[in-house]
Phi, psi and omega in degrees: 000312185261096171201154180294149185287157175249154178291133185286346185258304186250357171080015176282140182278136182264149176273160185312308181298324179290322173297318183299322185279328185272354186287339178266354174267163179272333178225169180205170178232137181290129181277357183265313187251342174086007183265154179269146182220163178263141181266118180252134177240029184290337179280354186298320184290329175302311179298319179297315188287317184290320180293317177308309178301316184293319187281325180287315172304308181301312177292329172288325172295314183294330183289348186274351173288115183306328184265010188287140176241155182291326174300319175297324177293325176293319172305312179305313187287316179299325172295325180286326175294318183294321179296319182293319182299323181278347177269348179310309184299338177282359176260004185275140174237150176246130183238152183293146177287000000 
């Protein structure tokens, strides 16, 4: 699931910055073969739901510690959100038109 996309025509792997730029577009062009493809972001919801489940479970588990405070939980959750932000390009897929 979490891997950088391949060109659906020639199989070339795209680099992280290229995928990050193309994730908001609906179509793209392969720099290797020059063919146009469709950008699919369907796996993004799986990442969001998995992250939500992990962070809710982690926060609930940390709340059982008697000396736990809310600012620490907020820092843990913020670190998780930053990690998820950098994982989003790994959920993009390229499909033939």
